[in-house]
C-alpha positions as CSV (number, residue, x, y, z in Angstrom):
1,M,80.6,82.5,141.4
2,Q,81.0,85.6,139.9
3,L,78.8,87.5,141.8
4,D,81.1,85.6,145.0
5,K,83.9,87.0,143.5
6,I,82.8,90.7,143.5
7,Q,81.2,90.1,146.9
8,K,85.0,89.2,147.8
9,V,87.0,91.7,146.5
10,L,84.5,94.7,147.4
11,E,85.1,93.3,151.5
12,W,88.5,93.1,150.7
13,G,88.7,96.8,149.8
14,I,86.2,97.9,152.5
15,S,88.5,96.2,154.7
16,F,91.7,98.1,154.2
17,G,89.5,101.2,153.2
18,A,88.0,101.3,150.3
19,T,84.5,103.5,150.2
20,L,82.3,103.6,147.8
21,S,79.1,106.4,148.5
22,S,75.9,104.6,149.2
23,G,73.5,103.7,146.6
24,L,76.2,101.8,144.5
25,R,76.0,98.0,143.8
26,F,78.3,95.7,141.5
27,E,76.4,92.9,140.1
28,F,77.4,90.5,136.8
29,D,75.5,91.1,133.7
30,E,75.4,88.2,131.2
31,F,75.8,90.4,127.7
32,E,78.2,93.1,130.0
33,G,79.8,91.5,132.7
34,I,80.9,93.7,135.7
35,R,79.3,96.5,136.0
36,C,78.1,99.4,138.8
37,I,74.4,100.4,139.2
38,C,72.9,102.5,141.0
39,T,69.9,101.2,143.7
40,E,68.8,105.7,144.0
41,D,69.4,108.5,142.9
42,V,73.2,109.1,143.8
43,D,75.3,112.6,143.3
44,N,78.5,112.3,142.7
45,P,79.2,109.3,143.5
46,E,83.0,108.2,144.6
47,V,84.9,105.2,145.2
48,R,88.0,106.1,146.8
49,I,91.4,103.5,146.3
50,P,93.8,103.9,149.5
51,R,97.3,103.6,148.4
52,D,97.3,100.3,150.3
53,L,95.8,98.9,147.4
54,V,97.1,100.5,145.0
55,I,99.5,98.1,143.1
56,H,102.3,100.6,141.7
57,K,105.9,99.8,140.7
58,G,107.0,101.0,144.1
59,L,106.0,96.9,145.4
60,I,108.4,95.3,142.5
61,K,111.1,95.5,144.9
62,S,109.4,93.8,147.5
63,I,108.4,91.4,145.6
64,F,111.9,90.9,144.3
65,P,113.7,91.7,146.8
66,R,117.6,90.5,144.7
67,L,116.1,92.9,140.8
68,E,118.2,95.6,140.3
69,F,115.8,97.6,137.2
70,E,115.6,100.2,135.3
71,E,113.1,102.9,135.3
72,C,112.2,102.5,131.5
73,D,111.6,98.7,132.4
74,S,109.2,99.5,135.5
75,N,106.5,98.7,133.4
76,T,107.5,95.3,132.5
77,W,108.2,93.9,135.6
78,M,104.5,95.0,136.6
79,K,103.4,92.9,134.4
80,F,105.5,90.0,135.6
81,M,105.1,90.6,139.4
82,V,102.1,90.4,138.7
83,A,101.9,86.9,136.4
84,K,103.8,85.9,139.9
85,L,100.9,87.0,142.1
86,K,98.4,85.5,139.8
87,F,100.5,81.8,139.2
88,D,103.2,81.4,141.2
89,S,103.1,79.0,144.4
90,D,106.5,80.1,145.9
91,E,106.3,80.8,150.0
92,S,108.6,83.2,149.2
93,T,105.4,85.2,147.9
94,V,102.6,84.0,149.9
95,G,102.0,87.4,152.3
96,W,101.6,88.8,148.4
97,R,98.9,86.8,147.2
98,Q,97.1,86.3,150.0
99,K,96.6,90.3,150.5
100,F,95.7,90.8,146.5
101,G,94.3,87.0,146.7
102,P,90.8,88.3,146.2
103,Y,91.5,90.8,143.7
104,M,93.3,88.3,142.0
105,E,90.8,86.0,141.7
106,C,88.4,88.9,140.1
107,L,90.3,89.4,137.3
108,P,89.1,88.1,134.1
109,A,90.3,84.6,132.6
110,V,89.7,85.7,129.5
111,V,90.2,89.7,128.2
112,D,88.6,89.3,124.2
113,S,91.1,90.6,122.4
114,P,92.1,89.8,118.9
115,L,95.5,89.2,119.8
116,I,93.7,85.9,121.3
117,W,91.5,85.1,119.3
118,N,91.7,81.4,117.7
119,P,92.7,81.4,113.7
120,R,89.2,80.8,112.5
121,E,88.6,84.2,114.1
122,V,91.4,85.9,113.4
123,S,90.7,85.2,109.4
124,L,87.8,87.4,109.7
125,L,90.0,90.7,110.5
126,Q,91.8,89.4,107.0
127,G,92.8,93.2,105.8
128,T,91.7,95.2,108.0
129,N,94.3,97.4,110.2
130,L,93.9,95.2,113.2
131,G,94.0,91.7,111.3
132,N,97.1,93.0,108.9
133,S,98.8,93.9,112.6
134,L,98.0,91.8,114.7
135,R,101.4,88.9,113.8
136,A,103.7,92.0,114.8
137,K,102.0,93.6,118.1
138,L,102.3,90.1,119.4
139,L,105.6,90.3,118.4
140,I,106.2,92.9,119.9
141,I,104.6,91.8,123.3
142,F,107.3,88.9,122.7
143,K,109.7,90.5,122.1
144,E,109.6,92.8,125.3
145,W,109.7,89.2,127.7
146,H,112.0,87.8,125.5
147,D,114.6,91.1,126.5
148,I,114.2,90.6,130.3
149,V,113.9,86.9,130.4
150,D,116.5,86.2,128.2
151,K,119.6,89.0,130.7
152,N,118.1,88.3,134.4
153,D,119.4,85.2,136.6
154,I,116.7,85.0,138.6
155,F,114.3,82.8,135.9
156,D,115.2,79.2,135.2
157,N,115.2,78.8,131.3
158,T,115.4,75.9,130.7
159,M,111.5,75.9,132.5
160,I,110.7,78.1,129.3
161,A,112.6,76.5,126.6
162,A,109.8,76.3,124.7
163,E,108.4,79.3,124.4
164,L,112.7,80.8,123.6
165,A,112.6,78.4,121.2
166,L,109.3,79.6,119.7
167,Y,110.4,82.9,120.2
168,S,113.6,82.8,117.7
169,V,111.2,81.3,114.9
170,F,108.4,83.3,115.5
171,Q,108.3,85.5,111.6
172,S,108.2,81.5,109.7
173,T,105.6,80.0,112.5
174,S,102.1,79.9,111.4
175,Y,99.7,82.1,113.2
176,A,97.7,78.4,114.1
177,D,100.9,77.2,115.1
178,I,101.6,79.9,118.0
179,Y,97.9,79.7,118.4
180,D,98.3,76.2,119.8
181,A,102.3,77.0,121.4
182,V,101.0,79.8,123.4
183,L,98.0,81.6,123.4
184,V,95.8,78.0,124.9
185,D,97.7,78.2,127.9
186,T,96.7,81.9,128.5
187,I,93.6,81.3,127.1
188,K,93.1,77.6,130.1
189,Q,95.2,80.9,132.1
190,T,97.6,77.5,132.4
191,P,101.0,78.5,132.4
192,K,104.2,75.8,133.0
193,V,105.6,78.8,135.4
194,W,104.9,82.3,136.2
195,Y,107.4,84.1,134.7
196,S,106.1,81.6,131.0
197,F,105.5,83.8,128.3
198,S,101.4,82.8,128.3
199,A,101.4,84.4,131.8
200,F,103.3,86.9,130.9
201,L,100.3,87.7,127.6
202,W,98.0,87.2,130.2
203,S,99.4,90.3,132.2
204,H,99.3,92.4,129.7
205,L,95.9,91.6,128.3
206,I,95.0,92.3,132.4
207,F,97.4,95.8,132.0
208,L,96.2,96.8,128.5
209,S,92.4,97.0,129.9
210,R,92.9,98.0,133.1
211,A,96.0,100.3,133.7
212,F,95.2,103.5,134.8
213,P,98.0,106.6,134.7
214,E,99.8,106.0,137.9
215,Y,100.8,110.1,137.2
216,V,97.2,111.2,138.9
217,L,98.5,110.4,142.5
218,N,102.6,110.8,141.7
219,S,102.8,113.9,139.7
220,E,107.1,113.6,139.5
221,C,106.0,110.2,138.0
222,D,107.1,109.1,134.1
223,R,104.1,110.0,132.2
224,N,104.5,106.4,130.6
225,S,103.7,105.5,134.6
226,V,101.0,102.8,135.3
227,I,99.1,101.7,138.2
228,L,96.4,99.0,139.0
229,L,92.9,100.3,140.8
230,P,91.1,97.5,142.0
231,I,87.1,98.0,142.7
232,I,88.2,101.6,140.1
233,D,88.6,99.4,137.0
234,L,85.3,97.3,138.1
235,L,83.5,99.9,136.0
236,N,82.7,100.1,132.9
237,H,83.2,102.7,130.1
238,N,81.2,105.4,128.0
239,Y,82.7,108.4,126.6
240,N,79.9,110.8,127.6
241,S,80.6,109.5,131.2
242,K,81.7,112.9,132.3
243,V,84.8,111.9,134.9
244,E,87.8,113.1,137.5
245,W,90.3,110.7,138.9
246,F,92.1,112.6,142.1
247,S,94.3,112.2,144.1
248,S,93.2,110.9,147.9
249,D,95.2,110.9,151.0
250,G,97.7,109.5,148.7
251,G,95.3,106.8,146.9
252,F,93.3,107.2,144.0
253,G,89.6,108.6,144.0
254,Y,87.1,108.7,141.4
255,R,84.0,110.6,140.7
256,R,81.4,110.8,138.1
257,L,80.3,114.7,138.1
258,G,77.0,115.5,138.7
259,A,73.7,113.0,139.1
260,V,72.8,109.6,138.4
261,D,69.2,108.7,138.5
262,K,68.3,105.8,140.1
263,G,68.8,102.2,138.0
264,Q,71.3,103.7,135.8
265,Q,74.3,102.7,135.6
266,L,77.7,104.3,137.1
267,Y,80.1,104.2,134.2
268,N,84.7,105.3,133.8
269,N,85.4,106.9,131.2
270,Y,88.5,105.7,129.2
271,G,89.0,108.6,127.1
272,G,88.0,109.6,123.4
273,K,88.7,105.9,122.2
274,G,87.7,104.5,118.4
275,N,86.9,101.2,118.4
276,E,89.7,99.8,116.9
277,E,91.5,100.9,120.4
278,L,88.9,99.6,122.2
279,L,88.6,95.8,120.2
280,S,92.4,95.6,120.6
281,G,93.0,96.2,123.8
282,Y,90.1,96.0,126.1
283,G,87.8,93.8,123.6
284,F,85.1,95.4,123.2
285,L,83.4,97.7,120.6
286,L,80.9,100.3,121.0
287,N,78.1,100.8,118.5
288,D,77.9,104.4,116.8
289,N,81.5,105.4,118.4
290,L,82.1,109.0,117.1
291,F,85.3,108.3,117.9
292,S,86.9,105.2,115.9
293,S,88.7,106.1,113.1
294,I,91.0,104.3,110.6
295,A,95.2,104.2,110.7
296,L,96.8,104.8,107.7
297,K,100.6,104.9,108.5
298,I,103.2,106.6,105.7
299,K,106.7,105.9,105.5
300,L,108.9,109.4,104.5
301,P,112.3,109.5,103.4
302,A,114.4,110.9,106.8
303,D,115.9,113.7,104.3
304,Q,112.2,115.4,103.6
305,I,110.8,115.8,107.3
306,G,112.6,119.0,108.1
307,N,112.0,120.4,104.9
308,I,107.9,119.5,105.4
309,L,108.0,120.9,108.6
310,K,109.1,124.0,107.9
311,E,106.1,124.5,104.9
312,G,104.0,124.2,107.6
313,I,102.8,120.9,107.6
314,K,101.4,119.4,110.4
315,L,103.1,115.4,110.5
316,P,101.2,114.2,113.6
317,T,102.8,111.5,116.5
318,M,100.5,109.6,118.3
319,D,100.6,112.0,121.3
320,D,98.4,113.7,119.4
321,Y,96.1,111.1,119.5
322,T,95.2,108.7,122.6
323,T,97.1,105.9,123.3
324,Y,97.5,103.5,126.3
325,A,99.0,104.9,129.5
326,F,101.3,101.6,129.7
327,E,103.0,101.2,126.2
328,K,106.7,102.4,125.9
329,K,107.1,105.5,124.0
330,Q,108.0,105.1,120.5
331,S,110.2,108.1,121.4
332,D,111.1,110.9,123.6
333,Y,112.1,113.7,121.0
334,N,110.3,116.5,120.4
335,P,109.6,117.1,116.7
336,T,110.5,120.8,116.1
337,V,113.9,120.3,117.9
338,E,117.2,119.7,115.2
339,H,116.1,116.6,114.0
340,P,112.4,115.7,113.8
341,E,113.7,113.2,111.5
342,L,113.9,111.1,114.6
343,A,110.3,111.4,115.6
344,F,109.4,109.8,113.0
345,R,111.2,107.3,112.1
346,D,108.7,104.5,111.9
347,G,106.3,106.7,110.1
348,V,104.0,109.1,110.5
349,T,100.0,107.9,111.4
350,Y,97.0,109.8,110.4
351,L,94.1,108.4,112.1
352,L,90.5,109.4,109.0
353,N,87.0,109.5,110.6
354,K,83.6,111.4,110.2
355,T,83.9,113.9,113.3
356,N,87.0,114.9,112.8
357,E,88.6,116.4,109.0
358,S,92.2,117.9,110.2
359,P,93.9,114.5,109.9
360,L,92.7,114.2,105.6
361,N,93.4,118.0,105.4
362,D,97.1,117.8,106.7
363,M,97.1,114.0,104.6
364,L,96.3,116.4,101.8
365,S,98.7,118.6,102.2
366,L,101.1,116.4,103.0
367,F,100.4,113.8,99.4
368,S,100.8,117.4,97.5
369,Y,104.1,119.3,99.0
370,L,105.0,115.4,98.0
371,N,103.5,115.9,94.5
372,K,104.8,118.8,93.8
373,S,108.0,120.1,91.2
374,D,111.4,121.4,92.3
375,N,110.1,124.6,91.4
376,E,106.9,124.6,93.0
377,R,104.9,125.7,96.4
378,W,103.1,122.8,97.4
379,D,99.9,125.0,98.0
380,E,100.4,126.2,93.9
381,L,96.8,124.7,92.5
382,T,98.8,121.9,90.3
383,P,100.1,119.9,92.7
384,L,97.0,120.5,95.1
385,F,95.4,118.5,92.8
386,K,98.3,116.1,92.0
387,G,98.0,115.3,95.6
388,L,94.2,115.3,96.4
389,H,94.0,112.5,93.5
390,S,97.0,110.6,94.6
391,L,95.5,110.4,98.5
392,R,92.0,109.3,96.6
393,L,94.3,106.9,95.1
394,A,95.9,105.0,98.0
395,L,92.1,105.7,100.1
396,E,90.5,104.4,97.0
397,H,93.4,100.7,97.5
398,K,92.7,100.4,100.7
399,L,89.0,100.3,100.4
400,Q,89.3,97.6,98.2
401,A,91.6,95.8,101.1
402,V,88.7,96.6,103.6
403,N,86.2,96.0,101.3
404,N,87.4,92.6,100.7
405,K,84.6,89.8,102.4
406,P,86.9,87.5,104.5
407,V,87.6,83.7,103.3
408,E,87.2,81.7,106.6
409,I,89.5,79.0,108.0
410,E,87.6,75.7,107.9
411,S,88.3,74.2,110.9
412,E,87.4,71.7,113.5
413,S,89.2,71.9,116.2
414,H,88.8,75.9,116.8
415,E,85.1,77.0,116.6
416,I,84.1,81.2,115.6
417,N,82.5,82.6,119.1
418,S,79.6,84.6,117.9
419,T,79.9,87.8,120.1
420,R,83.7,88.1,118.0
421,K,82.5,87.7,114.9
422,N,79.9,90.0,115.1
423,Y,83.0,92.6,116.6
424,A,84.5,91.8,113.3
425,T,81.8,92.6,111.5
426,V,81.2,95.4,112.4
427,Y,84.6,96.8,113.0
428,R,85.6,96.0,109.3
429,A,81.8,98.0,108.0
430,E,82.6,101.1,110.6
431,Q,86.3,101.5,108.7
432,V,84.7,100.4,105.8
433,S,82.6,103.4,106.2
434,I,85.1,105.9,107.4
435,L,87.1,105.3,103.9
436,K,84.1,105.8,102.0
437,Y,83.7,108.9,103.9
438,A,86.7,110.2,103.1
439,L,86.4,109.5,100.3
440,T,83.4,111.6,99.3
441,Q,85.5,114.3,101.8
442,L,88.2,114.5,98.5
443,K,85.8,113.9,95.6
444,E,83.5,117.3,97.2
445,R,87.0,119.1,97.7
446,E,88.0,118.1,94.2
447,K,84.7,119.5,92.9
448,K,84.9,122.8,94.8
449,W,88.6,123.4,93.3
450,M,87.0,122.2,89.8
451,S,84.9,125.1,89.8
452,E,86.1,128.3,91.3
453,N,89.3,128.0,89.5
454,K,87.8,126.7,86.4
455,S,89.4,129.9,84.7
456,R,92.9,128.3,84.9
457,L,92.0,125.3,83.9
458,L,92.5,123.9,80.3
459,T,90.5,120.2,79.4
460,M,90.1,118.5,75.6
461,K,87.0,119.9,76.0
462,K,87.6,123.4,76.6
463,I,90.0,123.2,73.7
464,V,87.0,120.8,71.5
465,K,83.9,123.5,72.4
466,Y,86.6,126.9,72.4
467,D,88.7,126.9,69.5
468,P,86.6,124.4,66.7
469,S,90.0,125.1,64.2
470,F,92.0,123.3,65.3
471,I,89.7,120.5,65.0
472,D,88.2,121.2,61.6
473,E,91.5,122.6,60.0
474,E,94.4,122.0,62.0
475,L,94.4,118.6,62.8
476,P,93.2,116.8,58.9
477,L,95.9,119.3,58.1
478,F,98.3,117.8,60.0
479,F,97.7,113.7,59.5
480,G,96.9,114.3,56.1
481,N,93.3,113.7,56.6
482,R,93.8,110.3,58.4
483,D,92.1,109.8,60.7
484,V,93.4,109.7,64.3
485,I,91.8,107.6,67.3
486,F,94.0,109.4,70.2
487,P,94.2,107.4,73.8
488,G,93.7,110.2,75.9
489,S,93.0,113.6,77.2
490,R,96.4,113.8,77.5
491,Q,98.4,112.9,74.2
492,F,95.5,115.2,73.0
493,L,96.8,118.0,75.5
494,G,100.0,118.0,74.0
495,L,99.8,117.4,71.0
496,W,97.3,120.5,71.0
497,I,99.9,122.4,72.4
498,L,102.7,121.6,69.7
499,I,100.6,122.0,66.6
500,K,99.2,125.8,67.9
501,R,102.8,126.5,69.0
502,Q,103.8,126.0,65.3
503,N,100.8,127.1,63.3
504,N,101.0,130.9,66.4
505,S,97.3,129.8,65.7
506,F,96.7,129.5,70.0
507,P,93.1,131.5,70.7
508,T,93.7,134.7,72.5
509,K,91.5,133.0,76.0
510,Y,94.4,130.5,75.9
511,K,97.6,132.8,75.3
512,W,99.3,131.7,78.4
513,V,99.0,128.6,76.9
514,Q,101.3,130.0,74.5
515,E,103.9,132.2,77.3
516,S,104.0,129.4,79.6
517,Y,105.0,127.0,77.6
518,S,108.0,129.2,75.6
519,D,109.1,130.9,79.5
520,Y,109.7,126.0,80.1
521,K,111.7,125.9,76.7
522,A,113.9,129.2,77.7
523,M,114.3,127.8,81.2
524,Q,114.5,123.9,80.6
525,T,117.3,121.6,80.0
526,P,117.0,118.8,77.3
527,S,115.0,116.3,78.2
528,A,116.1,112.9,79.1
529,F,114.4,109.5,77.7
530,D,110.2,109.4,78.7
531,E,108.4,106.3,77.8
532,E,105.4,107.6,78.2
533,A,106.8,110.9,75.9
534,D,108.1,107.6,73.5
535,L,105.5,105.5,73.0
536,F,103.2,109.2,71.6
537,N,105.9,109.2,69.7
538,T,105.9,106.6,68.2
539,D,101.8,105.5,68.4
540,L,100.4,108.4,67.0
541,I,102.6,110.7,65.2
542,V,105.6,107.9,63.0
543,Q,102.7,105.6,62.6
544,N,100.2,108.2,62.0
545,Q,103.0,109.3,59.0
546,A,103.9,112.7,60.5
547,P,107.6,112.1,61.8
548,D,109.1,115.1,60.4
549,K,106.4,117.2,62.5
550,I,107.2,116.6,65.6
551,T,110.6,115.1,66.5
552,I,111.5,113.2,69.6
553,E,112.7,115.8,71.3
554,E,110.0,117.9,70.9
555,A,108.0,115.1,72.1
556,R,109.6,114.5,75.8
557,N,109.3,118.5,76.3
558,V,105.9,119.0,75.6
559,Y,105.6,116.2,78.0
560,Q,107.6,117.0,80.2
561,F,105.6,120.9,80.7
562,L,102.4,119.0,81.0
563,S,104.4,116.6,84.0
564,L,105.0,120.1,86.1
565,N,101.7,121.9,84.4
566,A,99.4,119.8,84.4
567,F,97.2,117.3,86.3
568,T,95.4,113.5,85.8
569,R,92.2,113.1,87.7
570,T,94.1,109.6,88.0
571,A,91.5,108.3,90.9
572,S,88.3,109.7,87.8
573,T,87.1,106.9,85.7
574,D,88.4,108.7,82.9
575,Q,91.4,109.6,83.3
576,E,91.7,113.1,82.2
577,T,94.4,115.2,82.2
578,I,93.8,119.0,82.9
579,L,96.7,122.1,82.1
580,V,96.5,124.6,85.1
581,K,97.5,128.0,84.9
582,R,100.1,129.1,87.6
583,R,99.5,132.6,89.0
584,S,101.6,135.3,88.3
């Protein structure tokens, strides 16, 4: 059956002027689906499609002659157009349906995107980016459909009343009910009418998985405009395949650069796409995909974005990553112009992977900026360490969520497809691996910084080692020889500074602490209530009968000093606080 469809679409294409290099054979494989095999050694094999076979936005007015639409909606109307060619039976489009019929018949009934997985299969993605975003992605598509059918009188809305009603209560409707109401009709290709959401969703998935950029044919078009290319879109993806796309007498040409040996598959190349993008948009993934990444989004206060960019910190836009050509731009705004906050109003997205350290470095710079004080530069040592540990905590939190074993939904009405289960397992393991790799990189970075700057870092262990008189004499004297247990290194450092200052007994090695604290005291305003400082005063000073030696104001001052000049290894098990010597 599938072979017949392949043969018919090839004969159809050739009858309209499509050309293929000799030695190419399309076939159907149980695991890969349709594929193209070289039956002989072929140099620079080509496939060329004439303009007459290209499905482009210029056809919209021919198929919807009464329609007036804005250019920004052309990709959406192309989805309606393809849905009409596939599912409509009206006599007004008989000619167009006959022309593109062989191609429509060859298009897959189901694109294995998680957008149409059943509830049990979707549960396998719990905690992952895909699992967390599926409802939102589906709602975006639903809204795209709704915005068109709601304002155009070419549709009979009584025929889609149930889907319009579902859209209005989408947020409060369970995924299982959405699946039964809409997605089943998409999967079975049984929409009530060609302009129903279930038909539109099928068409959307076709474009998601098969669209090509129109600018190859028309350099003047909008960069987001897309086309469908019969026959060429039958080629599978391999990111190692060296190909070129070109305009050919108004049509579209594909060329595989170099020789392809007999028996080898002829591949296209969609670009450097990770498995999250491949699974979401194309319904498959690749083992050991070098381009796989995990997306992390950070919402920033709008009033900080301009200052962050002025500091030379890169905030990537989605244009920095591979995207689907047909998706509407979040913004046409250039982040270098007067109001860059508009370009990042939806957040800043970083794609971490194992082959490119730039996104992790950029995130570390941002987290350092967010952890600096007003009188610091973000690239000073204290905010760098604070930023590193803040980022580690964020990644560990993400890892915990992704690493949790999903709870499978028990249901007699839905079976789990073994291929989809494998995809979910591979995808989750890959996400875990990338996060662990990023955490390892941060740990190594911290170790390197600690080694390079050890003369500028003061820890409780160093005080015990290099200031024995504090342990043997000053502490017992301060507490009247009572045994005192310190809750942590932060409390120890705070008390060390206060006692050494009272006694004017800072070791020469650590005179910089005395100078730094004196400078702080000279500039600071009275410290306000600080819960941690007040607990320090109550639990350590008052309870150990030394309230007359250190006031609550002094406790607050030293804690404020530590918050500005020290960092706590919050991502480490010992929660160690380390004081940093600033460069003069």
